[in-house]
N, C-alpha and C positions, 0 to 999 in steps of 0.2 A: 540746467533745463535746455539752454540753448544748444550745449554740446551734444545732449542726447537727441534733440530734434534734428540737428545737422547730420549727426551720425546715421540716423535713420533714413534721412533723405539721400545721403550718399550712398548707403547700402542698397536702397531700392534702385537707384539710378544704375548703379554698377550691375546688380542682378539683371536689370531689364536689358542693358546692353548686351551682357554675355548671352542671355537667353534668346534674344532676338536675332543674334548673329547665328546661333546654332539651328534656328528655325527657318532660315531664309529659304532654303532648299525645299522645306517641307510645305511652306505656306505660299502657294502660287498666287492666290488671289488677295489682294490687299484688303485688310478689314477697314470698313468704313466707320466714321464716328456714330456715337449714340448720343441722344438728347433726352434729358430727364427733367421733369417739371414736377415740383412738389410743394407741400405745405408742412408746417410743424410748429413746435412750441420752443420758445426762446426762454431760457431761465438764467438769470443774472447771478453772479457770485462776486461781490465787491465789498466796499467799506460800509455801505448802508445795508441794513437788513438784519442787524444782530439784536436789535431791541424788540419790543412788542410790536406786532404788525396789525394794521386795521383789518387785514383780511389775508387768509392763507393763499389767495390768488394774487397778491399784491406784486409778486415778482415774476408772474408768468405772463408772457405776452406771445402773440402770433408772428409768424414769419413765413416767407415763401422763397423757394430757390430754384435756380435753373442751372443745369450742369451739362456741359458737353464733354465727352470722353472719347479719346482715341485709344483703343487697345492695341499694345504692341505685342504680338505673339500671344502665348497662353498665359504668361505669368503677370505681366505689368501693363498698367494703363496710364495715360496722362490726361488729367481732367482740367477744365477751366470752369470755374463756378462763380455765380453771383447770388448774394442773399440780401433780401430786404425785409426789415421788420422793426420791432421795437424792444428795447430793453428798459426794465423798470424795477424799482423796489422802494419800499417804504419802512420806517421805523419810528417808533415813539418811545422815548425813555424819560427819566426824570430831568435829565440835563439837556436833551436835545430832541427836535422833532424834524426828521429829514424825510424827503421824498424826491424822486426824480423819474422822469421818463425821457428816452431819447430814441429818436429814429436812427437807425443805422443802415449803412450800405457797406456790404462786405464782399470783396472780390479775391478769389483764391486761385492758386496754381498748385496742383498735388500730384503726387505719384501714388497710383493705386495698386496694391498687391492682391491678385485675384487667386482664390483657392480652388476654382473650378479649371484646374490645370492638368487634369489626367494623372496627377500624382496623389493629392488629397482627396478631391472630388473629380468625378468624371466631367469633362467638358460639356457633355449633353445632360448633366444632372439638373433637375429643376431647382435644387437648392444650391446657392453660390455664395459663400461668405467672402468678404473682402476687408482689407485694412487700408488706410490711407493717411498720408502726412504731407505737409507742404508748407507754403508760405503764402501770406495774404495781406491785404490792405483794407483797413477799417476807417470808416468815417462816421463820427457820431456828433450829436449836439443836444446836451442834457437841458431839459426844461423841468421846472417845479410847479407843483400845485401850491401856491402861496396866497391865493385870494379866491373868494367865492364868486358866484356868477355875477354878483353886483359890484365886484371890484373891491371888496372890504378884505383887508389883510387879516390872515389867521393869527390868533394869539392862543398858545396852549397854556391852560392853567394846571396847577398841580393835581387837581382832581381828574385830569384827563379830559375836560371839556375844552371846546374851542370858542373863544369870544371874540368880540370886535375891538376890545381894548386889552392891554396887558393887565396882569393881575396886581401890578404895582402902580397903576394909573390912579390919580386922585379921585377920578370919577368911576372907579371899578364897580361901584353899587349900580351904576347905570348900564354895565356891560350887557350886550345882547348876544345870545348864544348863536353860533354859526354852525352850519354843517358843510363838510367838504363836498365839493362837486366833482372832484377827481378829474378836473380839466386842467392839464398842465400848460399854464399860460405864460409863465415867466422864465425867459432864458436865464440859466444859472451861470455865474461867473465867480471866480475866486478873488478875494480882495487884494491878494498880494501877487498872484501869479496869473499871467495871461497865456494859458497853456494852449497847446495845439489841439484842434479837435479832429485829428486824424492820427493814425498810428499803424505800425506793422503788427501783425499777429501771426500766430502758428496754429493751424488746425491739425488735429489728431482725430481720426474718425475710425469707425467700424461699423459694420452692419451686414445684411445679406440680401440677395435678390432672389425672388421667386419668378421663375420663367414661365409665364402663361402661354406664350406662343413663341415661335422662332425669333420674332422681332418685337415682342412686347414683354417687359419685365416690370415687376413691382419691387421697389426698393424700400426697406425699412432700416434706419440707420441712425446713428448719433455721432455728432462732431463737437469736440471740446475745443474751444478757442482760448489760447493763452496769448493775452495781449501785451504790448509793450508800454502801456500807459496805466496810470492810477487815477485818471480823471473822468472816466466815462460817467460816474455818478456825482461828479463835482466835489469829491472828497478824497484827499490824498492822506493815507495813513500807513504807508510803507510797503505795502504789497500790491502788485499789479492785478488789474481786473481781469475777470475771466467770465466766460458764459458758455452755456450748453445749448445746442440746437438738436432737438430730437425731431426727425422728419420722416415723412411718407411721400413717396414719389412714384410716378409712372415713367417708364423709360422706353424709348423707341430706338430700336437698333437698325440702322440703314444697312442695306446690302441684302444679298440672298441668303438663303438658308445654308448654313455651314455643311460641307461634305464630310460625313463622318463614317463613310464606308471604308472598309479595310483596304490598305494600301494597294494590295495585289489586284483589286478590282477597279482602281481608279483610271486605269488605262484601257479598260474594256469598253468597247462600243456596243452597248446593249441594244441600241436602235437597229444596228446592223444584224445582230443575232435575230431579232424579231422577224427580219426579212429574209432570213436564210432559206434556201431551197436546195437541199443537199443532192437530191436525186435529179433536179433539173426538169421536173414535170411541170413547172409553172404553177405549182400549189406550195405556198410557204409551209415550212416544216411544222410550224405550230398548228396548222390546220390540216395537215396531211395525215389521213388515217391509214395510208399504205406507203410508208417510207420505204426507200430502196427500190422504187420501180426501175426496171432496166431502161436505159436510154432509148428514146424514139417510140416507147409505148404510149399509146393514147390512154388518157386518164379522164375520170369525171371530176365533178367540182370538189370532191373530197380527196382527190389524188389516188383513187383506186383504179386499176386497169379496167377497161370496159369488158363487160360480159354481156353480149347481145342476146344470147339465148337463156341467160339467167340460170344456168346449170351450176354455178358456183366455180367454174373453170374459166379464167380470163381468156379473152379472144385470142391474145398472142400465144397461148399454149393450147388451144382448143382444136383438137384434130377433127371435131364434128361441130362446127359452129352454129349449126341450125337444129339443135337437139329439140325433140318435141317437148312441150310444157309438161313438167312433172316426171319426166324420164329419169331413171337412175343411172348415172354415168360413172366411168371410172376416172382415174387421176388425169387421163388425157382428154376428158370430155366426151368420150365414146360411149353410146348407149349400151348398157349391160343386158343381155337377154335373160329371160327366166331361168334357163338351164345354167347360165354362167352364175346368176345370183344364187341358185340353189347349191352349186358347187362351192362357191366361196364361203356360204353360210355353213355349209357341212364342215368345210375345213376349219373355219373359225370355231365352230362348236367343238370339233375334235380337239383344237389347240386349247380351248378354255377347259375342257374335260381333262385333257392330259395334264395342264398346270394345276388343276384342282386336285387331281389324283397325286401329283408329286407333292403338293403342300401337305396332304394328309400322311404321306410317306416320310416327309422331311419338314415338319411344322416349325420352321425357324423364321426369325424376322428378317434374316439376310437373304433368304429365298424370296420373301415377298418383295423386299427392295430390288432384287435382281429383276423380278418379273415387271415391277413398276417402271424400272430404267428401259427395259426392252419395249415395253408398252408405249412410253413417251416417244421413243425414237421412231417406232413404226406408225404411230397415229399423229405426228406432229402436223402434218398437212391434211388431215381429215377432220370432218366436223365431229364435235363431241357427242357422246351417247347421252341421251337424257337420262337423269337419275330418277328412278321410280319415287313417287311421293313418300311412301313408307320408309325409304332409305335416306331421304333428304336430311334428317337430323344429324346424320354422321358427317356430312359435308360441312365442317365448322367454319371454313373460310369462304363458303359460298362461291367456289370457282367452278362448280360443274363437274369435278373430278374427284373420285375417292382415292385417297392416298394411303400409303402404308401406315403412316401415323395416325390417320383418321380411323383406320381399322383397329390398330392397337388401342386408340382412345376409347372406341366403342366397346371393345372387350373389357378393358379396365373398368369403364362405368358399369358394365353388366355385373362384374363380380363385386364392385362397390356397393351395388344395390340402388343406384341413382340414375338409372337408364330405363328407357322405354323399350329398349331392344330385348327380344326373346331369343332363345337359341335358334329358332327357325329364322328369325330376322338376321341374325348374325351369319347363319349359313348363306342366306340370300345376299347379303352384303359382300361376302367373300366370292360368291359366284359372279356378282355385278363386277367386282374389282377385276376378274380375270376377263370378263366380256367387254369392258369399255374400251 
């Protein structure tokens, strides 16, 4: 058993040293210790307890522990812990009646193997198993419940009763029955051996953590202690005593939240990105509705060039900066006369009619796509034509533009019988496609 324990400790130590060396360049910020405070149940496993027990709870006692751990890299941690509680057990047979209770103080130094190491479980996983092994120091002092509350010694009779005199006493007929008070008032000693009331022990533990927040964990675990003494219960019968501590604790992790962002982003200064002003108009990019404003152009609070007459042409491009309200202007901001408007509309209608005629002569998808590409190029700086309400169901992406795909989709829906479009509406949709 000793060889196995020391082999485990050596292996964990070696693994921790190797892994921590490979991680020094990756982990720039030193991890701070964590502190855990918990409570649990102590269960004794020794020489007493093999006979009839007065109660199934006779070997269960409470304990509390405090643990400080320094995690070294992703894989290994070093912990120092203290445990305070009681060990106890009772038995009654035809040949002996034994009981004990001992306060214990246990101090341990352990290596902890963590499985939330980005290999088995992700480091940011809320579920984090662990194993631990180490060496400890145990101090104990067994006491027995040998007398009742009035100081009368217990004598166990063959029928299982407890009296104030032995069954072989001449006055046995005057015996008074006693009841155990379960107060362990008498320090237990061996008649031949003055044994030490302290020893070395070897803790072996496992458990898991539930990460409630970045600095708060809940630990559930169990630690089995193999001691180097057989005197914890004041009985020596060949095998060393052992005990189990099953515990629950709350852990606080000191330090800031761990940076789990990808390595390629760790050198990026996101605060400086938030303050970028690419076009230099003194409006941050994240607030700029008109990015790419030429240098020196005056802008409003949203980063768009000023348009004093509100004709849609910014002042720095406006050849007629004081256009009358409501006037229709060209791309240079100049007012269009009625004759010019009529001429342009006639040309536009003629172009739309010509395109529609060509469609009926060459009803192909490639032709529609060609018209769509030319329309986007010629209208990229112009306001969008409003889609009539009757045709809006065809605008599937609600971008205010009828595309080739949306026309073919409307036609397909018509032939599938799940469309509100009629033949007339489809003709109107095609006409609008050429006019927009």
